[in-house]
C-alpha positions in Angstrom: 10.4 -101.7 -62.3 10.3 -100.0 -65.8 11.5 -102.0 -68.8 12.6 -100.6 -72.3 15.0 -101.6 -75.3 18.6 -100.4 -74.8 19.6 -97.7 -77.0 22.8 -99.0 -77.4 24.5 -95.5 -77.1 28.7 -95.2 -75.9 27.3 -93.5 -72.8 28.6 -95.1 -69.5 26.7 -98.5 -68.9 25.0 -96.6 -65.5 23.1 -94.2 -67.8 19.3 -94.9 -68.1 20.1 -95.9 -72.2 16.4 -95.6 -72.6 15.7 -95.9 -76.5 11.9 -95.0 -75.8 10.6 -98.1 -76.8 9.0 -99.4 -73.9 8.9 -103.5 -73.0 5.8 -105.0 -71.2 5.7 -107.4 -68.4 3.8 -109.8 -70.9 7.0 -109.3 -72.9 9.4 -110.3 -70.3 7.2 -113.3 -68.8 7.8 -114.5 -72.9 11.4 -114.2 -72.3 11.0 -116.5 -69.0 11.6 -113.2 -67.0 9.6 -113.0 -63.8 8.8 -109.8 -61.8 7.0 -109.0 -58.5 6.5 -105.6 -56.7 6.3 -105.5 -53.0 4.8 -102.4 -51.8 4.1 -102.8 -48.1 6.3 -102.1 -45.0 9.7 -103.8 -44.6 8.5 -106.3 -42.3 5.4 -107.0 -44.7 7.4 -107.5 -47.5 9.9 -109.9 -45.9 6.8 -111.6 -44.7 5.6 -111.9 -48.6 9.2 -112.8 -49.5 9.2 -115.8 -46.9 5.9 -117.0 -48.5 7.4 -116.9 -51.9 10.3 -118.7 -51.0 8.1 -121.6 -49.5 6.0 -121.8 -52.7 9.1 -122.0 -54.9 11.2 -124.4 -52.0 14.0 -121.4 -51.9 15.7 -122.6 -49.1 18.5 -120.4 -48.6 19.5 -116.7 -48.9 22.0 -114.0 -48.4 22.5 -110.1 -48.9 24.6 -108.3 -51.0 25.6 -104.7 -50.9 27.5 -103.1 -53.9 29.0 -99.4 -53.7 32.5 -97.9 -54.1 33.1 -97.9 -50.7 32.2 -101.4 -50.1 33.8 -103.3 -53.2 37.1 -103.2 -54.0 38.3 -102.3 -57.3 34.5 -100.9 -58.0 34.8 -99.5 -61.3 36.4 -102.9 -62.8 34.1 -105.3 -60.9 31.3 -103.5 -62.3 32.6 -103.9 -65.7 32.7 -107.4 -65.0 29.3 -107.5 -64.0 28.5 -106.1 -67.1 29.9 -108.9 -69.8 27.2 -110.8 -71.3 26.8 -114.2 -69.5 24.5 -116.7 -68.6 24.4 -118.9 -65.2 23.0 -122.7 -64.7 20.7 -121.4 -62.0 18.0 -119.0 -62.2 18.7 -115.6 -60.4 16.4 -114.2 -58.1 16.9 -110.7 -56.5 14.8 -108.6 -54.0 15.8 -105.0 -53.8 16.0 -103.7 -50.2 17.8 -100.6 -51.3 19.1 -98.7 -54.0 18.5 -99.4 -57.6 20.4 -100.8 -60.4 19.8 -102.4 -64.3 19.2 -106.0 -65.3 19.7 -106.0 -69.1 18.5 -109.5 -71.0 18.4 -110.7 -74.3 15.0 -111.0 -76.5 14.8 -113.6 -79.1 16.0 -111.4 -81.7 19.2 -110.6 -79.7 18.2 -107.1 -78.6 18.8 -106.0 -75.1 15.9 -105.2 -72.8 17.1 -103.0 -69.8 15.1 -103.6 -66.6 15.3 -100.9 -63.9 14.6 -102.2 -60.5 14.7 -100.6 -57.3 13.5 -100.9 -53.5 10.4 -103.3 -53.6 11.2 -105.0 -56.9 11.9 -108.8 -57.6 13.1 -110.2 -60.2 13.9 -113.8 -61.5 16.0 -114.0 -64.3 15.5 -117.7 -65.8 18.9 -120.1 -66.2 20.2 -119.9 -69.6 19.2 -116.2 -70.6 22.1 -114.1 -71.6 22.1 -111.2 -69.5 24.2 -108.7 -67.9 23.7 -106.5 -64.5 24.9 -102.7 -63.8 24.3 -100.3 -60.5 22.7 -96.7 -61.9 24.3 -93.6 -61.4 23.5 -93.7 -57.7 26.1 -96.4 -57.4 24.3 -98.4 -54.5 22.2 -101.3 -54.4 21.3 -103.5 -51.4 19.5 -106.8 -52.4 18.3 -110.2 -51.2 19.5 -113.1 -53.0 17.4 -116.3 -52.6 18.6 -119.7 -54.0 17.2 -123.4 -53.6 20.7 -125.2 -52.9 24.0 -124.5 -53.4 23.7 -122.1 -56.5 25.6 -122.1 -59.9 25.9 -118.6 -60.3 29.5 -118.6 -62.0 29.1 -116.7 -65.1 29.4 -118.3 -68.5 30.4 -115.6 -71.0 29.2 -115.6 -74.8 29.7 -117.3 -77.2 31.2 -119.7 -74.8 27.7 -120.5 -73.3 26.3 -121.3 -76.9 26.3 -125.1 -76.4 25.7 -124.8 -72.9 23.0 -127.5 -72.1 21.2 -124.9 -69.9 21.4 -122.3 -72.9 19.8 -124.8 -75.4 17.1 -126.1 -72.6 16.1 -122.2 -72.5 15.9 -121.4 -76.2 13.3 -124.8 -76.5 11.5 -123.6 -74.1 10.8 -119.9 -74.9 11.4 -119.7 -78.7 7.8 -119.6 -80.2 7.1 -121.5 -83.3 7.3 -119.6 -86.5 5.6 -120.0 -89.6 5.9 -119.2 -92.9 4.5 -115.7 -93.8 2.0 -115.2 -96.7 2.1 -112.7 -99.6 3.3 -112.3 -103.1 7.0 -112.0 -102.1 7.2 -115.2 -100.3 8.9 -117.3 -102.8 11.3 -119.8 -102.0 14.5 -118.7 -104.1 17.6 -120.4 -105.3 19.7 -118.9 -102.4 17.1 -120.0 -99.8 17.6 -122.8 -97.6 14.3 -124.4 -97.0 13.8 -125.9 -93.4 11.0 -127.0 -91.8 9.4 -125.2 -88.5 6.2 -126.2 -86.9 5.3 -128.3 -89.9 5.5 -125.2 -92.3 8.4 -124.4 -95.0 10.0 -121.4 -93.9 12.7 -119.9 -96.7 15.5 -119.1 -94.5 17.3 -120.6 -91.3 16.4 -121.9 -87.9 17.2 -120.4 -84.6 19.6 -123.0 -84.1 21.5 -122.9 -87.6 21.8 -119.0 -87.1 23.4 -119.4 -83.8 25.9 -122.0 -85.7 26.5 -119.7 -88.4 27.2 -116.8 -86.0 29.7 -118.8 -84.1 31.5 -120.3 -87.5 31.7 -116.5 -88.3 33.4 -115.6 -85.1 35.7 -118.4 -85.3 36.7 -118.3 -89.1 36.0 -114.9 -90.1 33.4 -113.1 -92.3 33.5 -114.5 -95.6 35.8 -117.5 -95.1 32.8 -119.6 -96.3 35.5 -122.5 -97.3 36.5 -123.2 -93.9 32.8 -123.2 -92.7 31.9 -125.8 -95.1 35.5 -127.9 -94.7 34.3 -127.9 -90.7 30.9 -129.6 -91.6 29.1 -127.7 -88.9 26.2 -126.6 -91.4 26.0 -129.5 -93.6 23.9 -128.7 -96.9 24.5 -125.0 -96.6 26.0 -123.6 -99.9 28.2 -120.4 -100.0 25.3 -118.4 -101.3 22.9 -119.4 -98.6 25.3 -118.5 -96.0 26.3 -115.1 -97.7 22.9 -114.3 -97.7 22.2 -115.3 -94.2 25.5 -113.3 -93.1 23.6 -110.3 -94.8 20.8 -110.5 -93.1 22.8 -110.8 -89.7 24.7 -107.9 -90.2 21.8 -105.8 -91.2 23.4 -104.6 -94.6 23.8 -106.1 -97.9 27.8 -105.1 -98.2 29.7 -107.3 -96.4 33.2 -106.3 -97.9 34.2 -104.0 -94.9 34.1 -107.3 -92.6 35.8 -109.4 -94.8 37.9 -111.7 -92.5 37.1 -110.1 -89.4 36.3 -112.6 -86.3 33.2 -110.5 -85.2 29.7 -111.0 -83.8 27.4 -110.2 -86.9 24.5 -110.2 -84.7 26.0 -107.4 -82.7 26.4 -105.4 -85.9 23.2 -105.8 -87.2 21.6 -104.6 -83.6 23.9 -101.5 -84.4 22.5 -101.1 -88.1 19.0 -101.7 -86.8 19.3 -98.4 -84.9 20.8 -96.3 -87.6 18.2 -93.7 -89.0 18.6 -90.5 -91.3 18.0 -89.3 -94.8 20.9 -91.5 -96.2 19.9 -94.5 -94.9 18.1 -97.0 -96.9 16.8 -100.4 -96.4 15.8 -103.5 -98.5 14.2 -106.4 -96.9 15.7 -104.8 -93.6 19.2 -104.5 -94.9 21.1 -101.2 -95.5 22.0 -100.7 -98.9 24.1 -98.2 -100.3 22.6 -95.6 -102.3 26.1 -93.2 -103.0 28.7 -94.0 -105.1 31.0 -97.0 -104.9 33.6 -97.5 -102.3 37.2 -97.6 -103.3 39.3 -100.2 -102.0 40.9 -97.9 -99.9 37.9 -96.5 -98.2 36.5 -100.4 -97.5 39.7 -101.0 -96.0 39.6 -98.0 -93.9 36.3 -99.1 -92.5 37.5 -102.7 -92.3 40.3 -101.4 -90.1 38.0 -99.4 -87.9 35.7 -102.4 -87.5 38.6 -104.5 -86.6 39.7 -102.1 -83.8 36.3 -101.7 -82.4 34.5 -104.8 -82.7 37.0 -107.8 -83.2 37.0 -110.4 -80.8 40.6 -111.6 -79.6 42.2 -114.9 -80.8 42.0 -116.2 -77.4 38.2 -116.2 -77.6 37.4 -117.2 -81.0 40.1 -120.0 -81.4 38.6 -121.9 -78.5 34.9 -121.7 -80.0 33.7 -125.1 -80.5 31.3 -125.9 -83.2 28.7 -128.8 -83.4 29.7 -132.0 -84.8 28.0 -132.8 -88.0 25.3 -135.7 -87.8 25.6 -138.7 -89.1 25.0 -138.4 -93.1 22.5 -141.0 -93.3 20.6 -139.8 -90.6 20.6 -136.5 -91.6 19.6 -137.7 -95.2 16.6 -139.7 -93.7 15.4 -136.4 -92.1 15.4 -134.5 -95.0 13.4 -137.6 -96.7 10.8 -137.0 -93.6 10.7 -132.9 -94.4 10.1 -133.7 -98.1 7.4 -136.1 -97.4 5.9 -133.8 -95.1 5.8 -130.9 -97.3 4.6 -132.9 -100.5 1.5 -134.3 -98.0 0.7 -130.4 -97.3 1.2 -129.9 -101.2 -1.5 -132.8 -101.8 -3.9 -131.4 -99.2 -3.8 -128.0 -100.5 -4.4 -129.3 -104.1 -7.6 -131.2 -103.0 -8.8 -128.2 -101.3 -8.5 -126.2 -104.1 -9.8 -128.8 -106.3 -13.0 -128.9 -104.0 -13.4 -125.0 -104.3 -13.0 -125.2 -108.2 -15.7 -127.8 -108.3 -17.9 -126.0 -106.0 -17.6 -123.1 -108.3 -18.4 -125.0 -111.2 -21.5 -126.3 -109.7 -22.6 -122.8 -108.9 -21.8 -120.9 -112.1 -18.9 -118.5 -110.4 -16.0 -117.7 -111.6 -13.4 -116.6 -109.3 -10.9 -114.1 -110.7 -7.0 -115.3 -111.3 -4.5 -113.1 -109.1 
């Protein structure tokens, strides 16, 4: 097994796509992905797998072989396997022959590519976005392990965003985030203050980002009034949504995407890989350092993006956005957050006062920053 970040190039999906940035087993485990290697003889490996089945209550199993000669419409089928999706049950695959790639999304929505070959056993958790492809050998034979009747029907993105198993997965693996320290970390008028792990964060929670992502897909980049009218993000202003969209796209100018039904995080992933002497970034967003584009140039870019990245109306029209909370419950939640912040502020003031009193008794003076 070997894991690394996917390079997002236009090569065939069966190529390595190795970005050169390795991913450790510990990083995979943090995403809920489990890995085991069996290096014995075939009989020893099967005995070890049998023991694992008993430990995890896997009662059933089967084998699957995939190759151009065994799978009708092979090229079309492997493209289907490569569509981003979740399952409502974990996938357990023990590789008996051949090789392939499992790609899984990390918590920053980047693709992690996992190369598996004979002797590798991989457990892909329910609810994680992933996809599969063979390598250039075009052959794999694997054992599939499962507890009961497995729920392996793929639920494609973004339709799976509101799936209960997807939500449970995110709650399980998301690490608490706290506000970074530093002079630049100030709350500005465009920031949306939210509470995460009892700490003020000048930004958005992951859940809010995913709602905005779906709203942009459904209504199009820049259609702020439609998003506001949908009430899927109560309390958010146009300035807040515009700023967060810039962060998701990874660039400050959004004009070339205006009105397009696209996945903003997909563009952000592409922009994160762009390098070169002409690429300048501010707050991790690409900024325009050349002359201002003409309307014709902006429209040319917009049409190119539309052709390459826009999802079909059949997809975006079926996106469901979360229903707004009871406004009274939302107000009460905000009051609780405000009270918690007030308590933190009072505690901070008390600690500062204690330090100042201690300094006054000792006769020392602390330099002001």
